[in-house]
Backbone as CSV, one residue per row, in Angstrom:
resi,resn,N_x,N_y,N_z,CA_x,CA_y,CA_z,C_x,C_y,C_z
1,MET,12.377,2.548,21.093,10.823,1.883,21.143,10.875,0.746,20.415
2,ALA,11.567,0.675,19.164,10.851,-0.732,18.628,9.892,-0.744,17.928
3,LEU,8.743,-0.986,18.433,7.609,-1.059,17.687,6.251,-1.343,18.434
4,ARG,4.912,-0.399,19.057,4.195,-0.815,19.421,2.966,-0.956,18.970
5,SER,1.896,-1.231,19.101,0.404,-1.489,18.665,-0.525,-1.555,19.740
6,GLY,-1.363,-1.200,18.629,-2.963,-1.063,19.345,-4.161,-0.790,18.610
7,TYR,-4.598,-1.448,19.118,-6.403,-0.829,18.381,-7.032,0.151,18.560
8,PHE,-7.260,1.336,18.145,-8.267,2.455,18.793,-9.419,1.875,17.555
9,GLU,-10.672,2.322,19.175,-11.883,1.413,18.672,-12.494,3.021,17.294
10,ASN,-11.833,4.229,17.727,-12.706,5.171,16.975,-11.291,6.478,16.027
11,TRP,-10.293,5.810,15.553,-9.699,6.698,15.195,-9.589,7.151,13.648
12,GLY,-10.474,8.655,14.247,-10.175,9.512,13.143,-11.327,9.321,12.663
13,GLY,-12.564,8.528,12.938,-13.848,7.888,13.006,-13.812,6.308,12.623
14,SER,-13.491,6.404,12.432,-13.252,4.629,12.377,-12.274,3.711,13.265
15,PRO,-12.629,2.598,13.170,-11.667,1.875,13.713,-10.230,1.431,13.235
16,THR,-9.367,1.546,13.870,-7.719,1.500,13.650,-6.877,1.235,13.898
17,VAL,-5.926,0.130,13.591,-5.240,-0.726,14.352,-3.455,0.240,14.031
18,LEU,-2.664,0.323,15.230,-1.867,1.898,14.966,-0.557,1.076,15.029
19,LEU,0.547,0.871,13.991,1.715,0.803,14.237,2.382,2.210,14.507
20,TRP,3.107,2.361,15.567,4.101,3.361,16.117,5.858,2.843,16.949
21,GLY,6.902,3.900,15.755,7.943,3.671,16.821,8.614,4.174,16.062
22,ASP,9.863,3.502,15.964,11.306,3.904,15.638,11.681,3.014,14.331
23,ALA,13.283,4.045,13.437,13.587,2.763,11.922,13.649,1.829,12.342
24,GLY,14.621,1.157,13.654,14.108,-0.488,14.025,12.684,-1.216,13.812
25,GLY,12.182,-0.565,14.568,10.934,-1.448,14.372,10.484,-1.122,12.493
26,MET,10.077,-0.551,12.399,10.086,0.044,11.079,10.774,-0.948,9.792
27,LEU,12.095,-1.356,9.660,12.780,-2.566,9.287,11.851,-3.908,10.038
28,LYS,11.769,-4.259,10.980,11.505,-5.375,11.092,10.107,-5.095,10.709
29,LEU,9.669,-4.395,11.212,7.525,-4.500,10.695,8.185,-4.826,8.486
30,SER,8.672,-4.140,8.242,8.992,-4.563,6.774,9.445,-5.796,6.574
31,GLU,10.593,-6.376,6.883,10.883,-7.827,7.528,10.011,-8.371,7.085
32,ALA,9.055,-8.530,8.198,8.406,-9.495,7.972,6.515,-9.385,6.923
33,LEU,6.634,-8.222,6.936,5.818,-8.046,6.046,6.289,-8.786,4.435
34,ARG,7.913,-8.562,4.364,8.603,-9.660,3.047,8.402,-10.827,3.247
35,ASN,8.074,-11.734,4.687,7.642,-13.121,4.528,6.587,-13.862,5.268
36,VAL,5.817,-12.633,4.148,4.159,-12.567,4.433,4.126,-14.637,4.575
37,GLN,4.205,-15.211,3.608,4.975,-16.676,3.413,4.421,-18.004,4.747
38,ARG,5.578,-16.671,5.963,6.168,-17.419,7.085,5.061,-17.079,8.342
39,ALA,3.979,-16.883,8.284,2.586,-16.603,8.565,3.460,-15.287,10.101
40,PRO,4.496,-14.356,9.691,4.693,-13.887,11.384,3.883,-13.431,12.333
41,ASP,4.210,-13.750,13.619,3.777,-13.326,14.576,4.742,-11.795,15.367
42,LEU,3.981,-10.844,15.678,4.447,-9.831,15.606,4.932,-9.535,16.841
43,ARG,4.256,-9.821,17.483,4.362,-10.592,19.298,6.739,-10.756,19.328
44,THR,6.917,-10.967,18.495,8.725,-10.700,18.232,9.566,-9.753,18.603
45,PHE,8.729,-8.819,17.824,9.532,-7.448,18.530,8.679,-5.770,18.616
46,CYS,7.453,-6.280,18.465,5.797,-5.729,18.545,5.801,-6.007,19.763
47,GLN,5.121,-4.787,20.499,4.642,-4.565,22.239,3.541,-4.275,21.915
48,SER,2.563,-5.268,21.967,0.379,-4.615,21.965,0.360,-4.529,22.952
49,VAL,-0.153,-2.706,23.506,-0.032,-2.195,24.788,-1.253,-2.176,25.168
50,ASP,-2.057,-2.915,23.870,-3.484,-3.175,24.424,-4.434,-4.338,24.820
51,GLY,-2.653,-5.571,24.485,-2.944,-7.372,24.701,-3.364,-7.307,23.965
52,LYS,-3.420,-6.919,22.269,-4.294,-7.227,21.234,-3.298,-7.768,20.456
53,PRO,-2.672,-9.295,20.410,-1.289,-8.918,19.471,-1.834,-9.305,18.049
54,ILE,-0.963,-9.618,16.254,-0.688,-9.463,15.947,-0.330,-9.937,15.562
55,THR,-0.849,-10.833,14.285,-0.139,-12.086,13.472,-0.021,-12.008,11.871
56,ILE,0.185,-11.917,11.418,0.472,-12.047,9.750,-0.223,-12.769,9.146
57,LYS,-1.210,-13.361,8.659,-1.817,-14.769,7.762,-1.351,-14.951,5.991
58,PRO,-0.845,-15.630,5.467,-0.178,-15.376,4.553,-2.050,-15.978,4.039
59,SER,-2.681,-15.105,2.441,-3.692,-15.718,1.949,-4.019,-14.989,0.363
60,SER,-3.966,-16.007,-0.571,-4.388,-15.419,-1.804,-5.325,-14.548,-2.106
61,GLN,-6.598,-14.484,-1.170,-7.382,-13.022,-1.776,-7.358,-12.645,0.521
62,PRO,-6.716,-11.556,0.112,-6.942,-11.060,1.952,-7.884,-9.953,2.000
63,VAL,-8.390,-10.450,3.449,-9.431,-10.015,3.361,-8.906,-8.853,4.880
64,GLY,-7.403,-9.015,4.718,-7.760,-7.635,5.756,-6.805,-7.872,7.394
65,MET,-7.210,-7.035,8.662,-7.182,-6.902,9.733,-8.305,-7.098,10.677
66,ILE,-8.598,-8.296,11.187,-10.083,-8.775,11.483,-9.884,-9.325,13.188
67,HIS,-10.347,-8.897,13.765,-10.725,-9.928,15.129,-10.404,-10.957,15.117
68,LYS,-9.617,-12.441,15.555,-9.818,-13.134,16.199,-9.505,-13.991,17.718
69,ASP,-10.794,-14.274,17.989,-10.476,-14.721,20.123,-9.553,-14.131,20.162
70,GLY,-9.475,-12.895,20.740,-9.360,-11.771,21.312,-7.721,-10.394,20.846
71,ALA,-7.353,-11.487,19.540,-5.643,-10.879,18.465,-6.716,-10.073,17.945
72,LEU,-5.476,-9.615,16.973,-6.435,-10.088,15.849,-5.282,-9.933,14.845
73,GLU,-5.530,-10.219,13.288,-5.258,-11.319,12.458,-5.060,-10.423,11.041
74,TRP,-4.224,-10.639,10.152,-3.393,-9.990,9.476,-3.662,-10.619,8.097
75,SER,-5.005,-11.090,7.340,-4.667,-11.725,6.534,-3.512,-10.923,4.591
76,LEU,-3.017,-11.295,4.740,-2.088,-10.669,2.892,-1.799,-11.215,2.031
77,ASP,-1.977,-10.911,0.590,-1.531,-12.269,0.180,0.058,-11.611,-0.430
78,PRO,0.882,-12.266,-0.752,2.410,-11.653,-0.669,2.843,-10.227,-1.493
79,ALA,1.725,-10.302,-2.570,2.125,-8.831,-3.390,1.776,-7.789,-2.768
80,LEU,0.960,-7.913,-2.249,0.640,-6.334,-1.983,1.509,-6.715,-0.124
81,ALA,1.655,-7.140,0.764,2.415,-7.400,1.909,3.488,-6.836,1.839
82,ASP,4.274,-7.453,0.241,6.180,-6.680,-0.890,5.437,-5.176,-0.833
83,ASP,4.436,-4.525,-1.281,4.110,-3.591,-2.077,3.852,-2.579,-0.210
84,TYR,2.882,-3.053,1.157,3.530,-2.064,2.285,5.121,-2.853,2.243
85,ALA,5.611,-3.279,2.480,6.533,-3.234,2.621,7.905,-1.831,2.109
86,LYS,7.904,-2.066,0.933,8.336,-1.299,0.385,7.870,0.404,1.168
87,LEU,6.007,0.472,1.715,5.677,1.687,2.002,6.441,1.845,3.401
88,VAL,6.794,0.785,4.177,6.987,0.298,5.538,8.252,1.115,5.771
89,ASP,9.229,1.010,4.468,10.926,1.295,4.371,11.140,2.456,3.609
90,VAL,10.242,3.199,3.385,10.331,4.773,3.241,10.096,4.967,4.673
91,LEU,9.234,4.293,5.558,8.622,5.370,7.126,10.272,5.163,7.588
92,ALA,11.036,3.808,8.283,12.216,3.619,8.260,13.238,5.179,8.637
93,THR,12.719,5.370,6.891,14.386,6.752,6.823,13.893,7.897,6.960
94,SER,12.981,7.874,7.642,12.256,9.279,7.869,12.366,9.870,9.549
95,SER,12.308,10.967,10.166,12.007,10.911,11.531,10.590,11.487,11.567
96,LYS,9.475,11.667,10.705,7.989,11.772,11.040,7.630,11.312,10.249
97,GLY,6.410,10.526,10.370,5.654,10.688,9.188,5.320,9.567,9.437
98,HIS,3.537,8.861,8.275,3.100,7.990,8.446,2.251,7.088,7.366
99,GLN,1.744,5.956,6.892,1.564,5.529,5.461,0.105,4.795,6.103
100,TYR,-0.857,4.993,5.093,-1.716,3.990,5.661,-1.877,3.033,4.653
101,LEU,-1.953,1.225,4.974,-1.764,0.998,4.854,-2.981,-0.280,4.525
102,GLU,-3.898,-0.181,4.829,-5.283,-1.703,4.975,-6.484,-0.516,5.462
103,SER,-7.309,-0.728,4.541,-8.710,-0.066,4.737,-9.947,-1.321,4.856
104,ARG,-9.250,-2.449,4.609,-10.634,-3.570,3.781,-11.172,-4.304,5.977
105,ASN,-12.506,-4.371,5.504,-13.182,-4.987,7.004,-13.718,-3.376,7.545
106,GLY,-13.265,-2.219,7.277,-13.960,-1.273,8.356,-12.319,-1.550,9.192
107,VAL,-11.098,-2.049,9.716,-9.853,-2.116,10.389,-9.066,-1.446,9.634
108,ALA,-8.599,0.140,9.577,-7.877,0.453,8.899,-6.653,0.448,9.721
109,VAL,-5.162,0.252,8.895,-3.828,-0.321,9.416,-2.948,0.974,8.919
110,THR,-2.285,1.753,10.312,-1.827,2.998,9.820,-0.088,2.296,10.238
111,VAL,0.537,2.964,10.165,2.082,2.605,10.603,2.226,4.206,9.766
112,SER,3.061,4.673,11.745,3.834,6.475,12.266,5.085,5.939,12.488
113,ILE,6.112,6.704,12.592,6.992,7.127,12.875,7.840,9.033,13.121
114,GLY,7.980,8.626,14.343,7.954,10.538,15.326,6.596,10.453,15.809
115,GLU,5.580,10.438,15.761,4.195,11.275,15.787,3.343,10.361,16.371
116,TYR,4.051,9.807,18.174,3.363,9.771,19.104,4.539,9.214,19.704
117,PRO,3.988,9.483,21.325,4.750,8.856,22.159,4.801,6.971,22.801
118,ASP,5.748,7.172,23.235,5.572,5.168,23.904,4.279,5.306,24.622
119,SER,3.676,6.570,25.313,2.749,6.399,25.867,1.361,6.239,25.814
120,LEU,1.262,6.244,24.022,-0.329,6.239,23.795,-0.618,5.078,24.170
121,HIS,-1.841,5.239,23.882,-2.727,3.733,24.629,-4.525,3.774,23.806
122,PRO,-5.150,3.022,23.674,-6.364,2.843,23.006,-7.365,3.653,23.935
123,ASP,-7.048,3.384,25.461,-8.096,3.783,27.094,-7.740,5.656,27.188
124,ARG,-6.579,5.976,27.521,-6.074,7.016,27.100,-5.880,7.952,25.850
125,PRO,-6.687,9.864,26.618,-6.922,10.266,24.916,-5.496,11.095,25.004
126,LEU,-4.827,10.668,23.457,-3.623,12.002,23.312,-3.746,12.963,23.706
127,GLN,-2.358,13.129,24.574,-2.445,14.841,25.493,-1.186,15.458,23.924
128,ARG,-1.044,16.520,23.499,-0.456,16.930,22.860,-0.088,18.249,23.597
């Protein structure tokens, strides 16, 4: 599976970007977060299930996750990105769990491993 992403308008009561996948996907995300200065494009290893690709933009004053031109842009300062990378590393060693990484600008970012199927999509209700 690697890593998938989706923007959910009302996930637990608020707009949320969910990143979910396996240990390999978590490690790639962690590496991207540690290299925030290079402005990584998650499309190289993350499938956007809703057509909203995510890019990470380095910033001295993080503004969080925002919509921009039909995509999502995540502005992070390097120290915060490194803190997030450490949380994602913990997930990579887990069989099941999640971390909340962001809640600025009203768009939360949640990363999950072992909790959601490959078929999860913002336009379809979660079947449990």
